[in-house]
N, C-alpha and C positions, 0 to 999 in steps of 0.2 A: 554629749548626749546625756540626758538625765533620765533615770528610771525610777519606778516605784521601788520602795525598799524590798529587799530580797524576800523577807517573810511574807509580804503582801503579794508579790509575784507568785510565790509558791502556792498560795491559797487559790489564786485565780486559775493556775494551770493544773492543779491537782484535782479540783472539783469539776469533773467533766460529764458526770451522768447522775441520774437519780434525782432525789429531792434537793440535793446540794449543787445542782447544775448551775454554773456561772455563765451568764450571757457576756461573753468576751467582747462582743461588739458594743457593749454599753460601758466599757472601761477604757481609760487611757492609761497605757502602761509606760509610756516614755515620750520624750520629745526634746527639742532643742530650739533655741532662739536664733534666728537668722537676722542679724543686725543690718546687713547690707540690703536685704529685701524688706526689712521691718515686718517680719512675720514670725509666728511660732509654728513649728512643724510638729505634728503629733503622730504617734503610733498607737492604734487601738489594739485591744487584746486579741482580735481576730486577724491581725496583721494589716488591716486597712490603714492607709495614711492620709493625711490631709494637712492643710495649712490654714491659718487664720491670721489676718493682719493685726499688727499691734493696735491699730486704731479701733478695732472692734471691741477691745477691752476698755473699760473705764480706767483711764490711766491715773485718775485720782478720785477716790471715794472718801469724802470727808478729809480726814487727815492721813488716810492710808494711801500710799502711792504704789503703783505697780512698778516693780523693778525686774525687767525682763532678763537681767543677768543672773537673777536668783530664781530660776525656774525649778519647780519640784512637783511631786505628785504624792498623794496620800489617800487615806480612806479607801484602799483597794481599788484605786482608779476612778473614784467618783469625784475627787477634788483636785484641782490644779492650783498650785501655789506659785504666785508671781511676786516675790518679795514678801511683803506683809499682806498682800491682797490674795484672797481665796475665791476661786470661781468654780461653780458646779460644772463638771465635765459634760453633763448631758446637754448643756447649752452649746458647748463647743462641738460636740458630736453632731447635733442637729445642724449647725452651721456647715460643717464639713459635708454631711450627707446632702443637704439642700444644694450646696454648690455643685456637687457631682451630678445631681439630678438635672440641674439647670444646664450644665455643660452637655449632658446627653441629649436633652430636649433640643438644644440649639443645633447640635450636630445632626440630629434626626430631621429637624426642620429644613436645614440646608440640603440634606440628602434628598428630601422629598420636594425640594424647590418651593417651599412655602414662603420663603423670604428672599427678596432680592435676587 
C-alpha cells in the first residue's frame, strides 16, 4: 500500500473547519496496484474506496510510460504518480463515483423490475 507523504496527510486531516476546510472526498490519500486483477485500488480522504482498471490509464503518453509498480501520490492528494506518468486524481475520483452510481442504478432497476 502506498500513501501520500506524511506531511501532506497531516495537512489534509488537520484542516477540518473554517476557511481552511479540506474536502477529503476530493483527495486520494493512498492505494495499491492489483496486478492479478489489473486494477488500481484507491482510498479517498473521506475513507471511500474504489478501483480503476489499468486499461483506463493511457499506458503510454508520448515517451512516458505508466509503471503500475511505481504507484505514488503527491500534491496533497490531487495527483497520482504511476512511474513517470502523472494523472489528476479528480478524473479517477469521477470514474469511481460514476461506477458506484451506475451500480446503484442497476440494483434499483432490478429491484423495481424495470429490466428483465
